[in-house]
N, C-alpha and C positions, 0 to 999 in steps of 0.2 A: 459507546460513542461514535457520533460521527465525527468526520473533516472537513471543512472547507480551506484548498490549498491554491496561495500565489506561488503557479505554478513555476514560470520564469524568475522567481525571487528566491524560490527553495534552490532550482536548477546546479547554481555556481556554487552552492555549500556542499554539495553529496559530491565523497571524493569520485573520481571518473568522470563523471556528466559534465558536461562541457554545453553553453547558449550557441556556439560557433557549430555545434555539433546539426546537422540537420535531425538524428534524428533522437534527438535531446529528451523531445517531449513523448516519446511513445518508450524508449529506456525510462523513461521516473514511472511510467504508467506502470510496469513490467517490473520494477521493482516494489512500486507500492503494493501489488497486488497479494502475493503471500506477507509481508506485513498484515494488511488488513485482512485478512482471511484467520491470519491468526491471533487477530485481538478483535476478530467476531465484529467485525464496524466496515464501514464504507466513506466513501469518498468520493467528493465532489471538485473541480480541479480545474480550474482558469487559466484559460494562456491568452496573451494579447500575440495582436501583428498574425491576425492565422492567414496563410494563403489566401489567395482571389478563388473568390468560389470554394474554399473549405470551411469557412464560416460558418459554427450553431455546434449545436451538442451532439455526440456522439456515446454510447455507451459501452463499454471493454468490462462487463462486469462487475465485479465489484468499486469499480471508478468510472462515472462520469465527466465527461473530458466538455468544457464546454472553449472553444475555439472564436474569442471574441475579434469582431470584423476589423479590418485595419480601418483608425482615425479614432479608435475606442480603445481603451485602453483597460485592462482587468482588475484595478483595484475599482473602479466606479462597479462592474460590471459584476464583482464581488460583494460589496457595499448595496446593489439592489438587489440581490439574490439573497444578503440580509432581511430585507423590509421586507421583503414575499414571505421570509419564514414566520416573521412576526413574532409573539413570542414561545415559537421553537423555537428559535434561535439560539435558546437558553442551549437545548440540546446539543452543541455544536462547539467543536474547536476547531478556530481560524488561525490557520498555519503561514504567514508572511511575517518577515522584519520590518516591513514598511507599514507607516508611520498612519498616515493616510486607514489603509486598512485593517491596521489594530483600534485605532479609534472608532471605525465602522461598528469594528467585532463588541465593545467596551459598551458602544450605544444602543446594541440590538442582546447585549445581556449572555453574547457568545461569550467561552475560554478564549482566551490569546493566547497564540504559542509560536514565540520567535523562530525564522527557518534556520537557524543552528540546533538549535534543543530540538528540531524536528528530524533533524540531518546528522543527532546525535543517535538520538532512539530509535532509526532505520540501523544506524551501523550496529550500534549494541544488539539490534536483531538479528544482524546477521552472523555477526560475531561467536552468539548462542547457537542459531541455527547453526552454522558449520560445524563447530565446536564440537553438537550433541551429536551431530549427524559422523564426524569423526573418531567418537569415544563408541559406536553401535559395536557391542561385544559379537566378540563369530566365535565360534565352535572350537571348541578345542580337539584334541583327535582325538581323545575319550570319548568327547559326550558324541562325536559325528559319531563313535562305533558303539555306544549305548544308544543311539535313536536307530541307527540299523539295526541293530538283536532285535528292539524292540518293534520294530516294521518285518523282521525277518518271522519272527513268531506269529505271523499272521500271513502267512505265505503274499507278502504283497497286497491283498484283502483286509481292511477294515473290520475290527474288531465287530460284532452283532451292533444295532443304534449307535453306529459312528459313521455311517454310510451317507455319504456326500445327499 
């Protein structure tokens, strides 16, 4: 599944992110990357109000960001992008709580997901990730001694057929 994200609609719904932060877009992209990698997915994210000279598309690996020029809005850019996708729009999930964006998603047979719901998915992902990282097993003193004994049997050299 691929995502089309209304970036400035999502940012205020994620704990720790704020539209008043000048780095909010980069922080969102950084937050999305591990999530997308785990989901084996990609995202196209739209931000309106691009600074002068900063409008256009940039690639951030699994995230392609489109910075909409001043005087235009991301909602229209998302609708135009969905129109360009034609029938393949049904392979995308559009993330926005904006009614116009949701209507465009439905009109092009794309799945629509509220920003709050997507933010909750991100939060669950990071909670599960931190829980699994903190539950990494550590070796007991006995296990370490057993491994040392095994390695010492071969004088620090691996047995035949085990050489790198």
